[in-house]
Each structure stands twice: as structure tokens, then as C-alpha cells.
C-alpha positions in Angstrom: 235.4 119.7 79.8 236.2 116.8 77.1 237.5 113.7 78.5 239.9 113.8 75.7 241.4 117.3 76.1 242.4 116.0 80.0 243.9 113.2 78.9 245.9 114.8 76.2 246.8 117.7 77.9 246.5 116.9 81.3 244.8 118.6 84.3 246.0 122.1 83.7 244.4 122.8 81.0 241.0 123.5 83.6 243.0 126.2 84.2 242.3 128.0 80.7 238.8 127.9 81.1 238.3 126.7 77.5 234.4 126.1 76.5 233.4 122.1 75.2 231.4 122.0 72.3 228.0 122.0 74.3 229.4 124.8 75.7 229.5 126.7 73.3 226.4 125.7 71.8 224.5 127.0 75.1 225.9 130.3 74.5 224.6 130.9 71.1 221.0 130.2 72.7 222.0 132.3 75.3 222.7 135.4 73.0 219.6 134.8 70.6 217.8 134.9 74.0 219.4 138.4 75.0 218.7 140.0 71.5 215.3 139.0 71.9 214.5 140.4 75.1 216.4 143.8 74.4 214.2 143.4 71.0 211.4 143.3 73.3 212.6 146.6 75.2 213.4 148.5 72.0 209.8 147.4 70.9 208.0 148.9 73.8 209.9 152.0 73.9 209.0 152.7 70.6 205.7 152.0 70.7 205.6 154.5 73.7 207.0 157.2 71.9 204.2 156.7 69.2 201.5 157.1 71.6 202.9 160.3 73.2 203.5 162.0 69.7 200.1 162.9 70.2 197.3 164.0 67.1 196.6 166.5 64.6 192.8 167.6 63.3 192.1 165.9 60.2 190.4 168.5 57.1 187.8 167.2 56.2 186.6 164.7 58.7 185.6 161.7 57.5 183.4 158.8 58.0 184.4 155.4 58.8 181.9 152.8 58.7 179.3 152.7 61.8 179.5 152.7 65.5 176.7 151.2 68.0 176.8 151.5 71.6 174.3 151.5 74.2 172.2 154.7 75.4 169.4 155.5 78.0 165.8 154.7 76.9 164.0 158.0 76.4 161.5 157.1 79.7 164.5 157.0 81.9 166.3 159.8 80.4 163.5 162.1 81.2 163.2 160.6 84.8 164.2 161.8 88.1 167.0 159.3 87.8 168.7 159.8 84.8 171.9 160.8 86.1 172.1 157.8 88.0 172.0 155.2 85.2 173.7 157.5 83.2 177.1 157.0 85.9 176.9 153.6 85.9 176.1 153.4 81.8 179.6 155.3 81.4 181.4 152.8 83.3 179.7 149.5 81.4 178.7 150.9 78.4 180.4 149.1 75.3 181.0 150.1 71.1 181.2 148.2 68.4 182.4 149.0 65.2 181.0 148.1 61.6 181.5 148.8 57.4 177.6 147.9 57.7 175.1 149.8 59.6 173.1 146.8 60.1 175.7 145.3 62.1 175.0 141.8 60.6 177.7 139.5 59.9 177.9 135.8 57.7 177.4 133.0 59.6 177.5 129.2 58.7 174.2 127.4 59.2 173.2 124.1 57.7 175.9 124.7 55.4 174.3 127.8 53.9 175.9 131.3 54.5 173.5 133.3 56.3 173.4 137.3 57.8 172.7 137.3 61.2 172.5 140.4 63.6 175.8 140.6 65.8 175.4 140.3 69.1 175.8 143.1 71.7 176.3 143.2 75.5 176.8 145.7 78.4 180.2 145.2 80.2 180.0 142.7 82.6 183.8 143.0 84.9 185.8 140.7 86.8 186.1 141.1 90.6 189.2 142.7 90.6 187.9 144.9 87.5 184.7 146.1 89.5 186.5 146.8 92.4 188.4 149.3 90.4 185.5 150.4 89.0 185.1 152.2 92.2 180.9 151.4 92.5 179.0 153.1 95.0 176.9 150.9 97.4 173.8 152.7 95.3 175.1 151.3 92.1 176.6 147.9 93.4 173.2 147.0 94.5 172.2 146.9 90.7 175.0 144.0 90.1 175.1 140.8 90.5 177.8 138.1 90.6 177.6 135.1 88.3 179.9 132.5 88.4 180.5 131.2 84.8 180.7 127.2 84.1 183.7 125.7 84.6 185.8 125.3 81.5 187.9 121.9 80.5 190.4 122.6 83.1 187.8 123.0 85.9 188.6 126.9 86.0 185.9 128.9 87.4 185.2 132.6 86.5 183.2 135.4 87.8 182.0 138.9 86.5 179.6 141.1 87.2 176.4 141.4 85.7 173.8 144.5 85.3 170.5 143.3 86.7 168.1 145.7 84.6 169.4 145.9 81.0 166.1 146.9 79.8 167.0 150.6 81.1 169.7 150.8 77.9 168.9 150.6 74.5 171.5 150.1 71.3 172.1 153.4 68.9 173.9 153.1 65.8 175.6 156.6 64.9 178.3 157.1 62.1 181.7 156.9 63.3 183.4 160.3 62.0 186.9 160.4 62.1 187.8 163.9 63.1 191.9 163.4 64.1 195.0 161.1 63.6 197.6 160.6 64.8 200.6 161.7 64.8 203.1 159.4 62.5 207.0 159.5 62.8 208.5 157.7 59.7 211.9 156.9 61.3 209.8 155.1 64.4 207.4 153.0 62.0 210.3 152.0 59.7 212.1 150.1 62.8 209.4 148.8 64.2 208.3 147.0 60.7 211.9 145.9 60.8 211.9 144.2 64.1 208.5 142.4 63.5 210.0 141.2 60.1 212.8 139.9 62.5 210.9 138.2 64.6 208.8 136.4 62.8 206.0 133.9 64.3 209.0 131.0 65.7 211.2 134.2 67.2 208.0 136.4 67.9 206.3 133.1 70.3 210.2 132.5 72.0 210.2 136.3 72.9 206.5 136.2 74.4 207.7 132.7 76.6 210.8 134.5 77.5 209.4 137.6 78.5 205.3 135.9 80.4 207.6 133.0 81.3 205.0 130.7 79.4 202.8 130.5 76.6 201.0 133.6 76.5 197.7 132.5 75.0 197.3 129.7 77.6 195.5 133.1 79.6 192.6 133.0 76.8 189.5 131.3 77.7 186.3 130.6 76.5 183.4 132.1 78.4 181.3 129.6 76.9 183.0 126.3 76.5 181.5 123.2 74.8 180.1 121.3 77.3 177.0 119.1 77.9 174.5 121.5 80.1 172.5 118.4 81.0 172.8 118.3 84.9 172.5 114.6 85.5 175.2 113.9 83.0 178.1 111.3 84.6 176.0 110.9 87.7 175.1 107.5 89.2 171.2 106.8 89.4 171.2 106.7 93.4 173.1 109.9 93.6 169.8 111.2 91.4 167.1 109.8 92.9 168.9 111.1 96.2 169.0 114.5 94.7 165.6 114.4 93.6 163.9 112.9 96.5 166.1 115.9 98.9 164.0 118.1 96.5 160.6 116.9 97.1 160.9 117.2 101.0 
């Protein structure tokens, strides 16, 4: 309560619960935050309703680019363990889509733009995701736990890598679209209104209220910009001691 109001009207003014200018300004911010949380709940509900609308067939089917994924090699597919490795591949297979059949992308090298083939690897789950995939003991024996180099903040990430990726090969096929999601015009319009109202600054504030922090801080690069030199920032005495231990 402002001191001027108390001096003017006395201490009895405290019983009327008159808000100060600071309290009024704070109430405006709190009301805006409650509005952002309500819009987040509404947006989540709308998206759930959109997912539950189902699919409808597309007549006639159309081709939308190309899709590339892993398949068993011919010798593995004709072998006795074809079903075993097919089960593993079904859990760690990845799909990449492109408008080009050769899956080449632009890359800048020495000031020039060149085309290089897009890299694609098998899925490498983290320990928690690996346990949820429920591999058998025989299947788990084909995976190796790999420790990534620490990032700039010192975080170390673990992942399971398939030991024998040569058993699979990449195959390109047409991406045929034969069904589309059922759309509701009213839901689409309301979702567009919410996204337009939020913009960038309000969306950032909304994510901070919902998740409690900057959501982008959980994104990490598995290949940080570090120097792989093992003797970097090591004193000479320690380098000599490590070399002596390796020789012995």
C-alpha cells in the first residue's frame, strides 16, 4: 500500500484492500499468463480432436516424392535368420522422404554449391528408449552401447548402435499417398486464429510457462564443434606419463 494513501486516509484504508499501481500491473501480467495457459490447453484439445477424425481414401492415389528405407540384403533375406533380423529391422528402421529420386541435397563447399547424397543411418536409441523397445537377449547382443563426446556443457549422451549394419541396405521406392486425414474446417480455423494471436513472443512465453524453461535447451547436437585431438589442453608431464603407461 502506498505511504501517501495511508498518510491521507489513515490506517483504516488498509481494510478496503485497495490495490497499488504495482499490484494492478502485476495482475495484468498474471491474467495474460492464465490466458496463455488456457490457449495451450485449447490448442492441445483441438489437435487431439483432429487426430481422432480418422482417415479417408484418396481416389485416385497420387505419388508424392520418394521414400528411402532399409531392407534386408538378398543373402540375409534368403538365410535361416531372415525372420530374426527382420524383427530387429522393424524396430530400428528409418524412413527419409525427398522430392528427388537420388536423395541429393545442396551443400556449400569452398564457396561453391554442390550436390551430395543425403546420409541415412539406422535408429540409435538412448538407454531409456532401448528398454522400452523390449529387445530379447539374443537381439540385445547385436547392439553396442556407445558414449558420445561431451558437448560444450559437459553432458555425455549414451546410445545403442547396431553392430552389423552391413546386413541391411537402402532401397528407394515411390511414396504413394492413398489416404488423407479427414479435416474439420471449424477446428482448422480456430487453430489458425490461436497461432496468429500467439505469434513469436507470446508463443515463447507460453512454452516457458508450460515447460518451466526454454524448450530449446533440450536440443543437443551429437556432433558438436570440438577438437578431437586427445592431447589438447593436457600438460606435458601428463602426456609423458600416459605414453609411458601405454608402453609398459
